[in-house]
C-alpha positions in Angstrom: 0.0 0.0 0.0 1.4 3.4 -1.0 0.3 6.9 -0.1 -1.7 8.5 -2.9 0.0 11.9 -3.6 -3.3 13.4 -4.7 -4.4 13.5 -1.1 -2.4 16.7 -0.8 -4.8 18.3 -3.3 -8.0 16.9 -2.0 -10.8 19.3 -1.2 -10.9 19.8 2.6 -12.0 22.7 4.7 -9.6 25.5 5.2 -10.7 25.8 8.8 -11.4 23.1 11.3 -15.0 22.7 12.6 -15.7 25.5 15.0 -13.1 27.8 13.4 -13.7 30.3 10.6 -11.6 31.1 7.6 -9.8 34.4 8.0 -9.5 35.2 4.3 -5.7 35.4 4.8 -5.1 31.8 3.7 -2.9 31.6 0.6 -5.6 29.8 -1.2 -7.8 32.8 -0.8 -5.1 35.3 -1.7 -3.4 35.7 1.6 0.4 35.8 2.1 2.5 32.7 2.1 4.3 31.6 5.2 8.0 32.3 5.3 8.8 28.9 6.9 7.8 25.4 6.3 6.7 22.7 8.7 9.1 19.8 8.7 8.9 16.4 10.5 12.2 14.6 11.3 10.8 11.1 10.5 13.9 9.5 12.0 13.0 10.9 15.4 9.2 10.5 15.1 7.7 7.7 17.2 4.4 7.6 15.4 2.3 8.7 18.3 -0.2 10.3 15.9 -0.8 13.3 18.2 0.0 15.8 15.4 -2.3 14.1 12.9 -5.2 14.2 15.4 -4.7 17.9 16.2 -4.0 19.1 12.6 -5.4 16.5 10.3 -5.3 18.7 7.2 -1.5 19.2 7.6 -0.1 15.8 9.0 -0.6 12.2 7.9 0.9 9.1 9.5 2.7 7.2 6.7 1.4 3.6 6.8 4.6 1.7 6.0 6.9 3.3 8.6 4.3 4.6 10.9 5.9 8.1 11.0 4.2 11.4 10.7 4.6 13.4 7.5 3.5 16.9 6.3 1.0 16.5 3.5 -0.1 20.1 3.1 1.8 23.2 4.4 -1.3 25.4 4.6 -3.8 22.7 5.6 -4.6 24.1 9.1 -4.4 27.4 10.8 -1.1 28.6 12.3 -2.5 28.1 15.8 -3.6 24.6 15.1 -0.3 23.6 13.5 1.6 25.1 16.5 -0.7 23.2 18.9 0.2 20.0 17.0 3.9 20.9 17.2 3.6 21.5 20.9 1.9 18.1 21.5 4.8 16.2 20.0 6.4 14.2 22.8 9.8 13.8 21.0 10.0 17.4 19.5 10.5 16.1 16.0 8.3 18.8 14.2 10.0 22.0 13.3 9.6 25.3 11.4 12.3 25.7 8.8 13.0 28.3 6.1 12.0 26.8 2.8 15.6 26.9 1.5 16.7 24.7 4.5 14.3 21.9 3.8 16.1 18.6 3.1 15.9 17.3 -0.4 13.7 14.3 -0.9 
């Protein structure tokens, strides 16, 4: 079983239930973030906390059981930061786009 890359382009709400869109989301013409969310998959223990908190941003890869960013602007900054803060092994980081590791 492999991850379908089209999941990153699936239509999902910009805001989580109970939250409203601000109109500042890049999809709606807002500004892009200056940093990217990055998961150090070698450190990740697969606890799934981040995927439960920010399900439009993180996905747990089924083969290795590690979290992965599937959409940079999937959730609000607050929700993404909450997901980062819940990580028990501190493997999710904000990095400037130019510092992201090559695939």
